[in-house]
All heavy atoms as atom14 arrays in JSON, in Angstrom:
{
  "sequence": "MGKKDGKGKSRKDSQLVLRLDKQERDDFVELCKDLDTSAAREIRGFIRRFMKEHQSD",
  "atom14_mask": [
    [1, 1, 1, 1, 1, 1, 1, 1, 0, 0, 0, 0, 0, 0],
    [1, 1, 1, 1, 0, 0, 0, 0, 0, 0, 0, 0, 0, 0],
    [1, 1, 1, 1, 1, 1, 1, 1, 1, 0, 0, 0, 0, 0],
    [1, 1, 1, 1, 1, 1, 1, 1, 1, 0, 0, 0, 0, 0],
    [1, 1, 1, 1, 1, 1, 1, 1, 0, 0, 0, 0, 0, 0],
    [1, 1, 1, 1, 0, 0, 0, 0, 0, 0, 0, 0, 0, 0],
    [1, 1, 1, 1, 1, 1, 1, 1, 1, 0, 0, 0, 0, 0],
    [1, 1, 1, 1, 0, 0, 0, 0, 0, 0, 0, 0, 0, 0],
    [1, 1, 1, 1, 1, 1, 1, 1, 1, 0, 0, 0, 0, 0],
    [1, 1, 1, 1, 1, 1, 0, 0, 0, 0, 0, 0, 0, 0],
    [1, 1, 1, 1, 1, 1, 1, 1, 1, 1, 1, 0, 0, 0],
    [1, 1, 1, 1, 1, 1, 1, 1, 1, 0, 0, 0, 0, 0],
    [1, 1, 1, 1, 1, 1, 1, 1, 0, 0, 0, 0, 0, 0],
    [1, 1, 1, 1, 1, 1, 0, 0, 0, 0, 0, 0, 0, 0],
    [1, 1, 1, 1, 1, 1, 1, 1, 1, 0, 0, 0, 0, 0],
    [1, 1, 1, 1, 1, 1, 1, 1, 0, 0, 0, 0, 0, 0],
    [1, 1, 1, 1, 1, 1, 1, 0, 0, 0, 0, 0, 0, 0],
    [1, 1, 1, 1, 1, 1, 1, 1, 0, 0, 0, 0, 0, 0],
    [1, 1, 1, 1, 1, 1, 1, 1, 1, 1, 1, 0, 0, 0],
    [1, 1, 1, 1, 1, 1, 1, 1, 0, 0, 0, 0, 0, 0],
    [1, 1, 1, 1, 1, 1, 1, 1, 0, 0, 0, 0, 0, 0],
    [1, 1, 1, 1, 1, 1, 1, 1, 1, 0, 0, 0, 0, 0],
    [1, 1, 1, 1, 1, 1, 1, 1, 1, 0, 0, 0, 0, 0],
    [1, 1, 1, 1, 1, 1, 1, 1, 1, 0, 0, 0, 0, 0],
    [1, 1, 1, 1, 1, 1, 1, 1, 1, 1, 1, 0, 0, 0],
    [1, 1, 1, 1, 1, 1, 1, 1, 0, 0, 0, 0, 0, 0],
    [1, 1, 1, 1, 1, 1, 1, 1, 0, 0, 0, 0, 0, 0],
    [1, 1, 1, 1, 1, 1, 1, 1, 1, 1, 1, 0, 0, 0],
    [1, 1, 1, 1, 1, 1, 1, 0, 0, 0, 0, 0, 0, 0],
    [1, 1, 1, 1, 1, 1, 1, 1, 1, 0, 0, 0, 0, 0],
    [1, 1, 1, 1, 1, 1, 1, 1, 0, 0, 0, 0, 0, 0],
    [1, 1, 1, 1, 1, 1, 0, 0, 0, 0, 0, 0, 0, 0],
    [1, 1, 1, 1, 1, 1, 1, 1, 1, 0, 0, 0, 0, 0],
    [1, 1, 1, 1, 1, 1, 1, 1, 0, 0, 0, 0, 0, 0],
    [1, 1, 1, 1, 1, 1, 1, 1, 0, 0, 0, 0, 0, 0],
    [1, 1, 1, 1, 1, 1, 1, 1, 0, 0, 0, 0, 0, 0],
    [1, 1, 1, 1, 1, 1, 1, 0, 0, 0, 0, 0, 0, 0],
    [1, 1, 1, 1, 1, 1, 0, 0, 0, 0, 0, 0, 0, 0],
    [1, 1, 1, 1, 1, 0, 0, 0, 0, 0, 0, 0, 0, 0],
    [1, 1, 1, 1, 1, 0, 0, 0, 0, 0, 0, 0, 0, 0],
    [1, 1, 1, 1, 1, 1, 1, 1, 1, 1, 1, 0, 0, 0],
    [1, 1, 1, 1, 1, 1, 1, 1, 1, 0, 0, 0, 0, 0],
    [1, 1, 1, 1, 1, 1, 1, 1, 0, 0, 0, 0, 0, 0],
    [1, 1, 1, 1, 1, 1, 1, 1, 1, 1, 1, 0, 0, 0],
    [1, 1, 1, 1, 0, 0, 0, 0, 0, 0, 0, 0, 0, 0],
    [1, 1, 1, 1, 1, 1, 1, 1, 1, 1, 1, 0, 0, 0],
    [1, 1, 1, 1, 1, 1, 1, 1, 0, 0, 0, 0, 0, 0],
    [1, 1, 1, 1, 1, 1, 1, 1, 1, 1, 1, 0, 0, 0],
    [1, 1, 1, 1, 1, 1, 1, 1, 1, 1, 1, 0, 0, 0],
    [1, 1, 1, 1, 1, 1, 1, 1, 1, 1, 1, 0, 0, 0],
    [1, 1, 1, 1, 1, 1, 1, 1, 0, 0, 0, 0, 0, 0],
    [1, 1, 1, 1, 1, 1, 1, 1, 1, 0, 0, 0, 0, 0],
    [1, 1, 1, 1, 1, 1, 1, 1, 1, 0, 0, 0, 0, 0],
    [1, 1, 1, 1, 1, 1, 1, 1, 1, 1, 0, 0, 0, 0],
    [1, 1, 1, 1, 1, 1, 1, 1, 1, 0, 0, 0, 0, 0],
    [1, 1, 1, 1, 1, 1, 0, 0, 0, 0, 0, 0, 0, 0],
    [1, 1, 1, 1, 1, 1, 1, 1, 0, 0, 0, 0, 0, 0]
  ],
  "atom14_positions": [
    [[100.52, 66.01, 95.2], [101.32, 66.45, 96.27], [100.5, 67.03, 97.47], [100.83, 66.77, 98.55], [102.26, 67.6, 95.79], [103.37, 67.11, 94.91], [104.91, 67.17, 95.92], [105.38, 65.45, 95.81], [0.0, 0.0, 0.0], [0.0, 0.0, 0.0], [0.0, 0.0, 0.0], [0.0, 0.0, 0.0], [0.0, 0.0, 0.0], [0.0, 0.0, 0.0]],
    [[99.46, 67.84, 97.13], [98.61, 68.32, 98.22], [99.11, 69.7, 98.73], [99.85, 70.35, 98.09], [0.0, 0.0, 0.0], [0.0, 0.0, 0.0], [0.0, 0.0, 0.0], [0.0, 0.0, 0.0], [0.0, 0.0, 0.0], [0.0, 0.0, 0.0], [0.0, 0.0, 0.0], [0.0, 0.0, 0.0], [0.0, 0.0, 0.0], [0.0, 0.0, 0.0]],
    [[98.51, 70.08, 99.84], [98.79, 71.39, 100.36], [100.15, 71.36, 101.06], [100.5, 70.44, 101.81], [97.69, 71.82, 101.36], [96.37, 71.98, 100.66], [95.3, 72.35, 101.7], [93.94, 72.4, 101.04], [93.28, 71.17, 100.85], [0.0, 0.0, 0.0], [0.0, 0.0, 0.0], [0.0, 0.0, 0.0], [0.0, 0.0, 0.0], [0.0, 0.0, 0.0]],
    [[100.9, 72.45, 100.86], [102.27, 72.56, 101.37], [102.25, 72.84, 102.87], [102.96, 72.17, 103.62], [102.99, 73.66, 100.68], [104.37, 73.36, 100.25], [104.94, 74.5, 99.46], [106.3, 74.13, 99.0], [107.0, 75.17, 98.33], [0.0, 0.0, 0.0], [0.0, 0.0, 0.0], [0.0, 0.0, 0.0], [0.0, 0.0, 0.0], [0.0, 0.0, 0.0]],
    [[101.41, 73.76, 103.31], [101.48, 74.19, 104.7], [100.37, 73.57, 105.57], [100.35, 73.72, 106.79], [101.48, 75.65, 104.85], [100.26, 76.29, 104.21], [99.3, 75.6, 103.92], [100.27, 77.57, 104.1], [0.0, 0.0, 0.0], [0.0, 0.0, 0.0], [0.0, 0.0, 0.0], [0.0, 0.0, 0.0], [0.0, 0.0, 0.0], [0.0, 0.0, 0.0]],
    [[99.41, 72.95, 104.89], [98.36, 72.27, 105.67], [97.3, 73.24, 106.25], [96.46, 72.8, 106.99], [0.0, 0.0, 0.0], [0.0, 0.0, 0.0], [0.0, 0.0, 0.0], [0.0, 0.0, 0.0], [0.0, 0.0, 0.0], [0.0, 0.0, 0.0], [0.0, 0.0, 0.0], [0.0, 0.0, 0.0], [0.0, 0.0, 0.0], [0.0, 0.0, 0.0]],
    [[97.38, 74.52, 105.9], [96.43, 75.46, 106.42], [95.07, 75.43, 105.74], [94.16, 75.92, 106.28], [97.0, 76.9, 106.4], [98.19, 77.08, 107.28], [98.69, 78.54, 107.17], [99.93, 78.74, 108.01], [100.46, 80.05, 107.84], [0.0, 0.0, 0.0], [0.0, 0.0, 0.0], [0.0, 0.0, 0.0], [0.0, 0.0, 0.0], [0.0, 0.0, 0.0]],
    [[95.0, 74.88, 104.54], [93.76, 74.74, 103.84], [93.33, 76.03, 103.18], [92.24, 76.12, 102.67], [0.0, 0.0, 0.0], [0.0, 0.0, 0.0], [0.0, 0.0, 0.0], [0.0, 0.0, 0.0], [0.0, 0.0, 0.0], [0.0, 0.0, 0.0], [0.0, 0.0, 0.0], [0.0, 0.0, 0.0], [0.0, 0.0, 0.0], [0.0, 0.0, 0.0]],
    [[94.2, 77.03, 103.12], [93.83, 78.27, 102.41], [93.98, 78.11, 100.95], [94.74, 77.27, 100.47], [94.73, 79.39, 102.89], [94.48, 79.78, 104.33], [95.3, 81.02, 104.69], [95.0, 81.44, 106.11], [95.75, 82.6, 106.54], [0.0, 0.0, 0.0], [0.0, 0.0, 0.0], [0.0, 0.0, 0.0], [0.0, 0.0, 0.0], [0.0, 0.0, 0.0]],
    [[93.15, 78.87, 100.19], [93.23, 78.79, 98.73], [94.54, 79.38, 98.24], [95.14, 80.29, 98.83], [92.09, 79.56, 98.09], [92.18, 80.88, 98.38], [0.0, 0.0, 0.0], [0.0, 0.0, 0.0], [0.0, 0.0, 0.0], [0.0, 0.0, 0.0], [0.0, 0.0, 0.0], [0.0, 0.0, 0.0], [0.0, 0.0, 0.0], [0.0, 0.0, 0.0]],
    [[95.02, 78.82, 97.18], [96.31, 79.23, 96.62], [96.12, 80.54, 95.85], [95.19, 80.67, 95.08], [96.85, 78.16, 95.72], [98.17, 78.44, 95.13], [98.76, 77.18, 94.48], [100.04, 77.5, 93.91], [100.27, 77.53, 92.65], [99.37, 77.23, 91.76], [101.52, 77.84, 92.21], [0.0, 0.0, 0.0], [0.0, 0.0, 0.0], [0.0, 0.0, 0.0]],
    [[96.97, 81.48, 96.05], [96.94, 82.74, 95.33], [97.57, 82.56, 93.95], [98.71, 82.12, 93.85], [97.63, 83.84, 96.13], [96.77, 84.28, 97.31], [97.64, 84.45, 98.52], [96.83, 84.83, 99.69], [96.41, 83.68, 100.51], [0.0, 0.0, 0.0], [0.0, 0.0, 0.0], [0.0, 0.0, 0.0], [0.0, 0.0, 0.0], [0.0, 0.0, 0.0]],
    [[96.82, 82.82, 92.91], [97.34, 82.55, 91.57], [97.18, 83.75, 90.62], [97.2, 83.55, 89.44], [96.63, 81.31, 90.99], [95.15, 81.53, 90.9], [94.63, 82.58, 91.26], [94.47, 80.55, 90.45], [0.0, 0.0, 0.0], [0.0, 0.0, 0.0], [0.0, 0.0, 0.0], [0.0, 0.0, 0.0], [0.0, 0.0, 0.0], [0.0, 0.0, 0.0]],
    [[97.09, 85.0, 91.17], [96.9, 86.1, 90.34], [97.73, 87.26, 90.92], [97.97, 87.31, 92.13], [95.46, 86.53, 90.19], [95.28, 87.6, 89.34], [0.0, 0.0, 0.0], [0.0, 0.0, 0.0], [0.0, 0.0, 0.0], [0.0, 0.0, 0.0], [0.0, 0.0, 0.0], [0.0, 0.0, 0.0], [0.0, 0.0, 0.0], [0.0, 0.0, 0.0]],
    [[98.16, 88.13, 90.02], [98.93, 89.31, 90.51], [98.27, 90.6, 90.08], [97.58, 90.62, 89.06], [100.35, 89.31, 89.91], [101.18, 88.13, 90.4], [102.58, 88.15, 89.83], [102.84, 88.88, 88.84], [103.46, 87.38, 90.36], [0.0, 0.0, 0.0], [0.0, 0.0, 0.0], [0.0, 0.0, 0.0], [0.0, 0.0, 0.0], [0.0, 0.0, 0.0]],
    [[98.5, 91.63, 90.85], [98.05, 92.99, 90.56], [99.34, 93.82, 90.5], [100.06, 93.89, 91.47], [97.11, 93.52, 91.59], [96.63, 94.95, 91.46], [95.78, 95.1, 90.22], [95.85, 95.32, 92.73], [0.0, 0.0, 0.0], [0.0, 0.0, 0.0], [0.0, 0.0, 0.0], [0.0, 0.0, 0.0], [0.0, 0.0, 0.0], [0.0, 0.0, 0.0]],
    [[99.58, 94.44, 89.35], [100.79, 95.25, 89.22], [100.43, 96.73, 89.28], [99.42, 97.16, 88.69], [101.49, 95.0, 87.87], [102.71, 95.88, 87.67], [101.84, 93.5, 87.75], [0.0, 0.0, 0.0], [0.0, 0.0, 0.0], [0.0, 0.0, 0.0], [0.0, 0.0, 0.0], [0.0, 0.0, 0.0], [0.0, 0.0, 0.0], [0.0, 0.0, 0.0]],
    [[101.14, 97.47, 90.14], [100.89, 98.9, 90.25], [102.17, 99.69, 90.3], [103.2, 99.11, 90.68], [100.01, 99.22, 91.46], [100.6, 98.79, 92.85], [100.53, 99.96, 93.75], [99.83, 97.63, 93.34], [0.0, 0.0, 0.0], [0.0, 0.0, 0.0], [0.0, 0.0, 0.0], [0.0, 0.0, 0.0], [0.0, 0.0, 0.0], [0.0, 0.0, 0.0]],
    [[102.11, 100.88, 89.88], [103.3, 101.72, 89.9], [103.16, 102.8, 90.97], [102.07, 103.36, 91.16], [103.49, 102.4, 88.6], [103.8, 101.45, 87.45], [104.23, 102.23, 86.23], [104.72, 101.31, 85.21], [105.96, 100.89, 85.12], [106.84, 101.25, 86.06], [106.32, 100.05, 84.2], [0.0, 0.0, 0.0], [0.0, 0.0, 0.0], [0.0, 0.0, 0.0]],
    [[104.18, 102.98, 91.76], [104.21, 104.03, 92.76], [105.63, 104.5, 92.93], [106.56, 103.87, 92.51], [103.58, 103.56, 94.06], [104.2, 102.45, 94.82], [103.87, 102.56, 96.33], [103.66, 101.13, 94.28], [0.0, 0.0, 0.0], [0.0, 0.0, 0.0], [0.0, 0.0, 0.0], [0.0, 0.0, 0.0], [0.0, 0.0, 0.0], [0.0, 0.0, 0.0]],
    [[105.75, 105.58, 93.6], [107.08, 106.21, 93.89], [107.98, 105.22, 94.67], [107.47, 104.57, 95.58], [106.85, 107.53, 94.7], [108.13, 108.22, 95.0], [108.7, 108.84, 94.1], [108.56, 108.08, 96.2], [0.0, 0.0, 0.0], [0.0, 0.0, 0.0], [0.0, 0.0, 0.0], [0.0, 0.0, 0.0], [0.0, 0.0, 0.0], [0.0, 0.0, 0.0]],
    [[109.19, 105.11, 94.25], [110.09, 104.14, 94.87], [110.23, 104.4, 96.37], [110.19, 103.51, 97.2], [111.48, 104.17, 94.26], [112.43, 103.17, 94.86], [113.81, 103.21, 94.22], [114.76, 102.24, 94.79], [114.59, 101.73, 96.08], [0.0, 0.0, 0.0], [0.0, 0.0, 0.0], [0.0, 0.0, 0.0], [0.0, 0.0, 0.0], [0.0, 0.0, 0.0]],
    [[110.4, 105.68, 96.76], [110.55, 105.99, 98.17], [109.31, 105.64, 99.01], [109.41, 105.06, 100.08], [110.87, 107.48, 98.34], [111.27, 107.81, 99.82], [112.49, 107.06, 100.27], [113.58, 107.08, 99.6], [112.39, 106.26, 101.38], [0.0, 0.0, 0.0], [0.0, 0.0, 0.0], [0.0, 0.0, 0.0], [0.0, 0.0, 0.0], [0.0, 0.0, 0.0]],
    [[108.12, 105.87, 98.38], [106.88, 105.52, 99.05], [106.77, 104.06, 99.23], [106.4, 103.53, 100.31], [105.71, 106.09, 98.22], [104.34, 105.92, 98.86], [103.26, 106.58, 98.08], [103.3, 106.55, 96.84], [102.31, 107.07, 98.72], [0.0, 0.0, 0.0], [0.0, 0.0, 0.0], [0.0, 0.0, 0.0], [0.0, 0.0, 0.0], [0.0, 0.0, 0.0]],
    [[107.14, 103.27, 98.21], [107.07, 101.86, 98.29], [108.03, 101.34, 99.37], [107.73, 100.49, 100.21], [107.43, 101.28, 96.91], [107.48, 99.73, 96.89], [108.89, 99.29, 96.74], [108.93, 97.81, 96.65], [109.84, 97.09, 97.28], [110.71, 97.62, 98.07], [109.83, 95.8, 97.15], [0.0, 0.0, 0.0], [0.0, 0.0, 0.0], [0.0, 0.0, 0.0]],
    [[109.35, 101.85, 99.34], [110.29, 101.43, 100.32], [109.88, 101.76, 101.73], [110.06, 100.93, 102.64], [111.65, 102.09, 100.0], [112.25, 101.61, 98.71], [111.77, 100.59, 98.16], [113.23, 102.26, 98.27], [0.0, 0.0, 0.0], [0.0, 0.0, 0.0], [0.0, 0.0, 0.0], [0.0, 0.0, 0.0], [0.0, 0.0, 0.0], [0.0, 0.0, 0.0]],
    [[109.29, 102.9, 101.94], [108.82, 103.31, 103.29], [107.69, 102.37, 103.75], [107.66, 101.95, 104.91], [108.35, 104.75, 103.27], [109.47, 105.76, 103.13], [110.69, 105.4, 103.25], [109.18, 106.92, 102.85], [0.0, 0.0, 0.0], [0.0, 0.0, 0.0], [0.0, 0.0, 0.0], [0.0, 0.0, 0.0], [0.0, 0.0, 0.0], [0.0, 0.0, 0.0]],
    [[106.81, 102.01, 102.8], [105.67, 101.14, 103.13], [106.19, 99.78, 103.49], [105.77, 99.17, 104.56], [104.72, 101.06, 101.98], [103.55, 100.13, 102.18], [102.57, 100.44, 103.11], [103.43, 98.95, 101.47], [101.48, 99.6, 103.32], [102.33, 98.13, 101.63], [101.34, 98.42, 102.58], [0.0, 0.0, 0.0], [0.0, 0.0, 0.0], [0.0, 0.0, 0.0]],
    [[107.1, 99.19, 102.74], [107.63, 97.87, 103.02], [108.4, 97.89, 104.37], [108.25, 96.94, 105.15], [108.58, 97.44, 101.85], [109.39, 96.21, 102.24], [107.77, 97.19, 100.57], [0.0, 0.0, 0.0], [0.0, 0.0, 0.0], [0.0, 0.0, 0.0], [0.0, 0.0, 0.0], [0.0, 0.0, 0.0], [0.0, 0.0, 0.0], [0.0, 0.0, 0.0]],
    [[109.13, 98.93, 104.61], [109.84, 99.03, 105.87], [108.89, 99.08, 107.07], [109.13, 98.47, 108.12], [110.81, 100.21, 105.89], [111.71, 100.3, 107.08], [112.68, 99.13, 107.13], [113.1, 98.56, 106.07], [113.03, 98.73, 108.22], [0.0, 0.0, 0.0], [0.0, 0.0, 0.0], [0.0, 0.0, 0.0], [0.0, 0.0, 0.0], [0.0, 0.0, 0.0]],
    [[107.85, 99.89, 106.94], [106.84, 100.05, 108.0], [106.19, 98.66, 108.25], [105.99, 98.33, 109.42], [105.81, 101.1, 107.69], [104.68, 101.29, 108.71], [105.25, 101.67, 110.06], [103.76, 102.35, 108.21], [0.0, 0.0, 0.0], [0.0, 0.0, 0.0], [0.0, 0.0, 0.0], [0.0, 0.0, 0.0], [0.0, 0.0, 0.0], [0.0, 0.0, 0.0]],
    [[105.87, 97.95, 107.22], [105.29, 96.64, 107.34], [106.21, 95.68, 108.1], [105.77, 94.99, 109.01], [104.92, 96.07, 105.98], [103.5, 96.84, 105.21], [0.0, 0.0, 0.0], [0.0, 0.0, 0.0], [0.0, 0.0, 0.0], [0.0, 0.0, 0.0], [0.0, 0.0, 0.0], [0.0, 0.0, 0.0], [0.0, 0.0, 0.0], [0.0, 0.0, 0.0]],
    [[107.49, 95.74, 107.76], [108.5, 94.94, 108.48], [108.52, 95.31, 109.95], [108.54, 94.42, 110.82], [109.86, 95.12, 107.91], [110.06, 94.4, 106.58], [111.5, 94.61, 106.07], [111.65, 94.01, 104.7], [113.03, 94.31, 104.16], [0.0, 0.0, 0.0], [0.0, 0.0, 0.0], [0.0, 0.0, 0.0], [0.0, 0.0, 0.0], [0.0, 0.0, 0.0]],
    [[108.52, 96.63, 110.27], [108.55, 97.03, 111.61], [107.29, 96.62, 112.39], [107.38, 96.34, 113.64], [108.58, 98.6, 111.7], [109.94, 99.2, 111.21], [110.88, 98.38, 111.1], [109.98, 100.39, 110.99], [0.0, 0.0, 0.0], [0.0, 0.0, 0.0], [0.0, 0.0, 0.0], [0.0, 0.0, 0.0], [0.0, 0.0, 0.0], [0.0, 0.0, 0.0]],
    [[106.18, 96.45, 111.68], [104.94, 95.98, 112.32], [104.75, 94.46, 112.25], [103.7, 93.99, 112.54], [103.77, 96.7, 111.69], [103.77, 98.25, 111.85], [102.62, 98.85, 111.0], [103.57, 98.62, 113.31], [0.0, 0.0, 0.0], [0.0, 0.0, 0.0], [0.0, 0.0, 0.0], [0.0, 0.0, 0.0], [0.0, 0.0, 0.0], [0.0, 0.0, 0.0]],
    [[105.8, 93.79, 111.8], [105.77, 92.32, 111.7], [104.7, 91.83, 110.81], [103.93, 90.88, 111.18], [105.69, 91.7, 113.1], [106.08, 90.2, 113.07], [106.9, 89.8, 112.23], [105.58, 89.45, 113.9], [0.0, 0.0, 0.0], [0.0, 0.0, 0.0], [0.0, 0.0, 0.0], [0.0, 0.0, 0.0], [0.0, 0.0, 0.0], [0.0, 0.0, 0.0]],
    [[104.57, 92.44, 109.63], [103.57, 91.99, 108.64], [104.27, 92.14, 107.26], [105.44, 92.53, 107.21], [102.29, 92.78, 108.74], [101.31, 92.21, 107.9], [102.48, 94.27, 108.47], [0.0, 0.0, 0.0], [0.0, 0.0, 0.0], [0.0, 0.0, 0.0], [0.0, 0.0, 0.0], [0.0, 0.0, 0.0], [0.0, 0.0, 0.0], [0.0, 0.0, 0.0]],
    [[103.54, 91.84, 106.24], [104.12, 91.97, 104.92], [103.27, 92.98, 104.13], [102.09, 93.18, 104.4], [104.18, 90.69, 104.17], [102.87, 90.24, 103.78], [0.0, 0.0, 0.0], [0.0, 0.0, 0.0], [0.0, 0.0, 0.0], [0.0, 0.0, 0.0], [0.0, 0.0, 0.0], [0.0, 0.0, 0.0], [0.0, 0.0, 0.0], [0.0, 0.0, 0.0]],
    [[103.93, 93.63, 103.13], [103.22, 94.59, 102.29], [102.08, 93.84, 101.57], [100.99, 94.37, 101.48], [104.22, 95.16, 101.28], [0.0, 0.0, 0.0], [0.0, 0.0, 0.0], [0.0, 0.0, 0.0], [0.0, 0.0, 0.0], [0.0, 0.0, 0.0], [0.0, 0.0, 0.0], [0.0, 0.0, 0.0], [0.0, 0.0, 0.0], [0.0, 0.0, 0.0]],
    [[102.31, 92.67, 101.08], [101.31, 91.92, 100.34], [100.12, 91.65, 101.28], [98.99, 91.77, 100.84], [101.89, 90.63, 99.8], [0.0, 0.0, 0.0], [0.0, 0.0, 0.0], [0.0, 0.0, 0.0], [0.0, 0.0, 0.0], [0.0, 0.0, 0.0], [0.0, 0.0, 0.0], [0.0, 0.0, 0.0], [0.0, 0.0, 0.0], [0.0, 0.0, 0.0]],
    [[100.32, 91.22, 102.49], [99.27, 90.92, 103.44], [98.42, 92.15, 103.67], [97.18, 92.09, 103.7], [99.84, 90.38, 104.71], [98.73, 90.11, 105.76], [99.31, 89.65, 107.08], [100.03, 88.38, 106.85], [101.08, 88.0, 107.55], [101.59, 88.82, 108.51], [101.65, 86.83, 107.32], [0.0, 0.0, 0.0], [0.0, 0.0, 0.0], [0.0, 0.0, 0.0]],
    [[99.06, 93.33, 103.87], [98.33, 94.54, 104.13], [97.53, 95.0, 102.9], [96.38, 95.48, 103.03], [99.29, 95.63, 104.58], [99.97, 95.32, 105.92], [98.96, 95.01, 107.04], [97.94, 95.69, 107.15], [99.25, 94.03, 107.73], [0.0, 0.0, 0.0], [0.0, 0.0, 0.0], [0.0, 0.0, 0.0], [0.0, 0.0, 0.0], [0.0, 0.0, 0.0]],
    [[98.12, 94.88, 101.69], [97.37, 95.22, 100.5], [96.18, 94.29, 100.26], [95.09, 94.74, 99.93], [98.3, 95.27, 99.28], [99.3, 96.43, 99.48], [97.56, 95.4, 97.98], [100.48, 96.42, 98.51], [0.0, 0.0, 0.0], [0.0, 0.0, 0.0], [0.0, 0.0, 0.0], [0.0, 0.0, 0.0], [0.0, 0.0, 0.0], [0.0, 0.0, 0.0]],
    [[96.36, 92.99, 100.47], [95.26, 92.1, 100.35], [94.13, 92.4, 101.37], [92.96, 92.43, 101.04], [95.7, 90.61, 100.58], [96.43, 90.02, 99.37], [96.62, 88.52, 99.52], [97.33, 88.17, 100.76], [98.67, 88.0, 100.78], [99.43, 88.17, 99.72], [99.24, 87.62, 101.93], [0.0, 0.0, 0.0], [0.0, 0.0, 0.0], [0.0, 0.0, 0.0]],
    [[94.56, 92.75, 102.6], [93.56, 93.11, 103.61], [92.79, 94.39, 103.19], [91.57, 94.46, 103.37], [0.0, 0.0, 0.0], [0.0, 0.0, 0.0], [0.0, 0.0, 0.0], [0.0, 0.0, 0.0], [0.0, 0.0, 0.0], [0.0, 0.0, 0.0], [0.0, 0.0, 0.0], [0.0, 0.0, 0.0], [0.0, 0.0, 0.0], [0.0, 0.0, 0.0]],
    [[93.51, 95.4, 102.63], [92.83, 96.6, 102.12], [91.82, 96.25, 101.07], [90.67, 96.74, 101.13], [93.83, 97.58, 101.63], [93.21, 98.63, 100.82], [92.55, 99.71, 101.49], [93.19, 98.64, 99.43], [91.92, 100.72, 100.73], [92.56, 99.59, 98.7], [91.93, 100.67, 99.37], [0.0, 0.0, 0.0], [0.0, 0.0, 0.0], [0.0, 0.0, 0.0]],
    [[92.2, 95.42, 100.12], [91.33, 95.07, 99.0], [90.07, 94.34, 99.57], [88.93, 94.67, 99.11], [92.01, 94.19, 97.98], [93.08, 95.0, 97.23], [91.08, 93.54, 96.99], [94.05, 94.2, 96.33], [0.0, 0.0, 0.0], [0.0, 0.0, 0.0], [0.0, 0.0, 0.0], [0.0, 0.0, 0.0], [0.0, 0.0, 0.0], [0.0, 0.0, 0.0]],
    [[90.22, 93.47, 100.46], [89.09, 92.73, 101.05], [88.14, 93.66, 101.8], [86.93, 93.58, 101.65], [89.6, 91.63, 101.99], [90.22, 90.46, 101.21], [90.73, 89.39, 102.19], [91.41, 88.36, 101.41], [92.65, 87.96, 101.66], [93.33, 88.47, 102.71], [93.23, 87.03, 100.94], [0.0, 0.0, 0.0], [0.0, 0.0, 0.0], [0.0, 0.0, 0.0]],
    [[88.72, 94.58, 102.61], [87.87, 95.54, 103.32], [87.17, 96.49, 102.35], [85.97, 96.76, 102.46], [88.68, 96.34, 104.31], [89.14, 95.56, 105.52], [89.82, 96.47, 106.56], [91.02, 97.14, 106.02], [92.23, 96.67, 105.99], [92.5, 95.43, 106.44], [93.24, 97.36, 105.53], [0.0, 0.0, 0.0], [0.0, 0.0, 0.0], [0.0, 0.0, 0.0]],
    [[87.85, 96.95, 101.36], [87.29, 97.83, 100.33], [86.16, 97.16, 99.57], [85.08, 97.79, 99.44], [88.37, 98.27, 99.36], [87.97, 99.27, 98.34], [88.04, 100.64, 98.66], [87.48, 98.87, 97.13], [87.61, 101.57, 97.75], [87.07, 99.81, 96.21], [87.16, 101.19, 96.49], [0.0, 0.0, 0.0], [0.0, 0.0, 0.0], [0.0, 0.0, 0.0]],
    [[86.37, 95.96, 99.19], [85.32, 95.16, 98.46], [84.1, 94.96, 99.37], [82.93, 95.16, 98.91], [85.9, 93.79, 97.99], [86.99, 93.92, 96.96], [86.43, 94.51, 95.4], [85.33, 93.17, 94.89], [0.0, 0.0, 0.0], [0.0, 0.0, 0.0], [0.0, 0.0, 0.0], [0.0, 0.0, 0.0], [0.0, 0.0, 0.0], [0.0, 0.0, 0.0]],
    [[84.35, 94.58, 100.59], [83.2, 94.34, 101.53], [82.41, 95.62, 101.74], [81.18, 95.6, 101.77], [83.74, 93.81, 102.83], [82.67, 93.39, 103.8], [83.32, 92.74, 105.09], [82.28, 92.27, 106.01], [82.87, 91.64, 107.18], [0.0, 0.0, 0.0], [0.0, 0.0, 0.0], [0.0, 0.0, 0.0], [0.0, 0.0, 0.0], [0.0, 0.0, 0.0]],
    [[83.1, 96.74, 101.93], [82.46, 98.02, 102.17], [81.65, 98.5, 100.96], [80.61, 99.16, 101.12], [83.5, 99.07, 102.51], [83.0, 100.4, 102.85], [84.11, 101.38, 103.21], [85.1, 100.95, 103.83], [83.97, 102.57, 102.92], [0.0, 0.0, 0.0], [0.0, 0.0, 0.0], [0.0, 0.0, 0.0], [0.0, 0.0, 0.0], [0.0, 0.0, 0.0]],
    [[82.07, 98.19, 99.75], [81.48, 98.75, 98.6], [80.63, 97.79, 97.78], [80.09, 98.14, 96.72], [82.56, 99.34, 97.69], [83.17, 100.53, 98.3], [84.31, 100.45, 99.11], [82.89, 101.84, 98.23], [84.59, 101.66, 99.51], [83.76, 102.54, 99.0], [0.0, 0.0, 0.0], [0.0, 0.0, 0.0], [0.0, 0.0, 0.0], [0.0, 0.0, 0.0]],
    [[80.49, 96.54, 98.19], [79.64, 95.56, 97.55], [78.21, 95.91, 97.84], [77.83, 96.16, 99.02], [80.02, 94.15, 97.93], [81.25, 93.66, 97.26], [81.62, 92.24, 97.73], [81.21, 91.81, 98.77], [82.4, 91.56, 96.94], [0.0, 0.0, 0.0], [0.0, 0.0, 0.0], [0.0, 0.0, 0.0], [0.0, 0.0, 0.0], [0.0, 0.0, 0.0]],
    [[77.36, 95.8, 96.81], [75.91, 95.98, 97.01], [75.33, 94.64, 97.34], [75.69, 93.63, 96.83], [75.29, 96.6, 95.84], [75.48, 95.82, 94.68], [0.0, 0.0, 0.0], [0.0, 0.0, 0.0], [0.0, 0.0, 0.0], [0.0, 0.0, 0.0], [0.0, 0.0, 0.0], [0.0, 0.0, 0.0], [0.0, 0.0, 0.0], [0.0, 0.0, 0.0]],
    [[74.32, 94.6, 98.24], [73.71, 93.37, 98.64], [72.52, 93.05, 97.8], [71.9, 93.74, 97.19], [73.24, 93.5, 100.11], [74.43, 93.64, 101.05], [75.48, 93.07, 100.77], [74.28, 94.35, 102.1], [0.0, 0.0, 0.0], [0.0, 0.0, 0.0], [0.0, 0.0, 0.0], [0.0, 0.0, 0.0], [0.0, 0.0, 0.0], [0.0, 0.0, 0.0]]
  ]
}
């Protein structure tokens, strides 16, 4: 079949499950919507920045 969107990005095939307060989660998701982004995108961005900052060369 090939790539669905043609962007050439790697397929995400893993999940990270975390528990947090429902109100905090709802507020975060709503803020992301207001900023025209997704919660998943922002969390992935945080993980990438965190990894880059803390990786030893």
